[in-house]
Structures are given as C-alpha cells and as structure tokens.
N, C-alpha and C positions, 0 to 999 in steps of 0.2 A: 252486726252479726250476719254472716253469710246466709243467704236465703234466695228463693225464687218467688217472685210475684206471679201468680197464675190468674190471669183475667179470663173468665169463661163466659162467652156470649151464648145465651140459651133462650129458647122458647119452651115454656113448661110442657107444652103438649107435642113437642117435636119427638118423633120416634127415635131419631138418631141421637138426639140429646139425652133421651132416656137410656140408651145403650152407653153413651159416653159417660153418663153419670156414674155408672158402675166402675169405670176406669178411674174416674176422679176420686171416688171413695177409696179405691186401692192405693192411689198415689198418696192421699192424706194419711192413710193407715201406715204406709211405709215410711214417709218422710216427716210426718208430724208437723211441728212448727217451722221446719225448714222450707215448707211450701205454704204460701199465704194466698188462700183462695179468695177471689172477689168475683162472684157471679153477677152478671149484668143481663137484664132482659133485652133481647133483640126481637121485637114483636114482628111476627110473620103476617103477611097478607094485608098489611095496612090496617090491621085490627078488624078486617071484614070477615065474612064467612069463608070457610074452606073452599078453595077453588076447584075441588074435585068431589066426586060422589063417594058414597060409602062403598060402592062396588069397586071403585078405583083404589080406595084405601085397603081393601082386602088384598088386592094385587101387591101394593106397596109393602104391606105387612108380611106377605108370603116371601117377598124378596128379602126383607130384613131378617126373617127367621132363617132363611137358607144361608145368609151370610154370617149371621151372629149366633144362631141357636136360640134367640129370644123370640118367643111368639107373643105378639101384641094383640090386644083385643079391640076390634073395630066398633064395638057396641057404643063407645062414647060418642061416635058420630051419629047423633040421634035424629038430626033433621037438616034441612037445607040451610038453616040459620046457624049451625054449629060454627063456633069461632074459638080461637085460642086466646082471645082477648081477656076473658073473665078470669081464667086460671092465672094468667100473668099478673093481672091486677090484684088478685087475691094473694099471690105469693109476695108481691111487692108491698101490699098493705100489711101483711103479717110482719114483714121486716121493719116497716116504718113504726109498727107498734112495739118493736123490741125483740122479735125473734130473728136475730141477725145471722143465724147459721142457715143451713140448707134444708132443714127437716120439713118445713111446710112446703117448700117448692118441690122437694123430692116426693113427699107424701101425696101431693096433688097429682103429680105425674104418674105415680104408681096407681092411684085410685082410678084414673081415667084409662091409662094405656094397658094396664094389666087387669084390673077389676072391672073395666068397662063402664064406670060410672059416667053419666052425661055431664061432665064438667065443662063442656062447651056452652053451657047455659049459665046465666048469672046466679040464679038461686042455688044451684047445685055447687057451684064453685064457692059461694059464700059459706054454705053449710059445712062443706068439707074443710075449708080453711079454718073455720071456727073450731071444728072438732080437733084438728091437728095442732092448732096454736093455743087452745084454751081460752081465747077471747070470745066474748059474746058475738053472735052473728051481726048485731046492730053496729058494733064497733068495726068489724071487718068491712061491712057494707059502706059505712061512712067513710072509712079511710080509702077504700077502693075508688070512691068518687071524688076524692080530695085533689086539690091542685098539686099537693106534694107528690102524690103517686103519679099523677098525669105527667108532671114535669120530669120526674125521674125516668119513667119509661120512654118518654119522647127523647130525652137526652141520651140514654144508653142505646136506644135503637138507632138514632142518628149517628152516634159514634161508630156503631157497627157498620152502618152504611158508608160512612166516610172512609173506612178502612178498605172498602171495595173488596171484601172477602166474598167468595162465591156461595158459601152455604154454611148452615149450622150443623153440628156444633163448631165453634171457632174458639181458638185459644191464643192468647198473647202472653208470652212468657219472658220475663226479664230477670236477670240475676244482678247481684250487687257489684259485679265487676264490669257491667256494661253490655253484656251479650243480650241479644233479642232473638226470639224464635216465634214464628206464627204458624199455626196449624188451622186449616179450614176443611172440615169434612172428615178428618181423621178422628178415630174414636176409640182406639184400643189402648189398654194399659201399656203395652209394650212400646208403642209409639211415644207416648208421653214420658214413660220411664226412662227411655234411652236418652232423650234430650234433657230432661230435668236432672238426671244423674250427672250428665256431662257438665251442665251449667252449675250445679252445686259444687262439683269438684273444682271447676275454674275459680269460683268465688272463694272457696276455702283456701286454695293455694294463694290467691291474691291476698286474702286476709292474713294468712300466716307470714307472708313476706313483708307485710306492712307497706308503708308508702315508698314508692320508687325514688330513684335519684332525681 
C-alpha cells in the first residue's frame, strides 16, 4: 500500500520540537494511515545539564514566540542541573511499557514547556510520565533505568548523529516508490505537507501502474 514512512528525531524538551509536534499532529490528522510515524529520541547535550542559563532561555523563547506565535515557559529550567535526559528516558520508558503512540512524549513536553513543570529533574519526570501513562511511578522509574531504554536512546541518538543533520527537529521521509526527503530544523505543517503530498502522489501513481516492464 502506498504510504510515507516519517522518521522524526526529537528531544522531548526541545522548544523547536514542541512547535514541530503541532505540525506532525496536523499531518497525521490529514493523511491518517498513509503516513507512518516513527519518533526516535535524539538526546541533546550528551545527557548533561543545559549548556545555557535560564536567562538565556528567556531570550530563546522570545525568539521562538516572535517566529511561531507560541510562547513557551522557562520555569521548567529550575536549576543549573536541569537536563533533558529524564524526560527523554521517561517517554522511552512509557513506550517500552506499551504506550507506543506519542501521547506520553507530547504530554511531557507540554507539561514542561507550556505549564512550566520542572521535568528537567528525575522525580518530576517520573511522576508526570506515570500520570500520563497510567503506570505506577515505580514501573516508570525501573524502566527508565533499564538496559533496554538505555540501549534504545543510545542507538537512536547515534543514528541521528551519523546522519550529520545540523539540528532538531529532523525528519527523514521515505515513500514506497523509493523517494527520500530529509528536513532538519524545518518545523511547519506547510513544509511537511508539500513534500509528503508529493511523495504520496508518486507512490500512488506507481502503485496504480503496477510493475514496470
């Protein structure tokens, strides 16, 4: 069946990934099963603390708001130890436990970047992931520390690095007729829609014609 595979490299706490997620939701609403989403964690900052101050984050978020109309909340950057690691682990842990869609990952991002919850800390990330997923906090915490989650995040982060893409969000799109498109840093629905629409059209025409001579 003609379709587009959409691989989405994301850090749960990335401001630009939060904005891009809105476009991804629109794409899925428009195309349904014709677009097959596979989100993959690309851990920022080598799992260490954010390399900028909360004051710098205020400037970044002002720029984001001016460009996108989305005002993000810097309150989640609660201390010098704030990291994106725990939210990424929590999202991946929920997926490993069976929540295979995007709702926990998106919920964590919303809780931090819009509501200002301090999900740059381990305990807060565990508590919110448990609430969003319905799993006990102990199961989330155990899975976050598991070899399975560690391997998965290391694998997908290295995969992203090997692609040598400059920034998140990044998208790799492949259709069933062999076309490939890569976006890095682009985040609008219109950008994704124009390419995915063309790729689906090409795949459908190829499918209708059947095997060539």
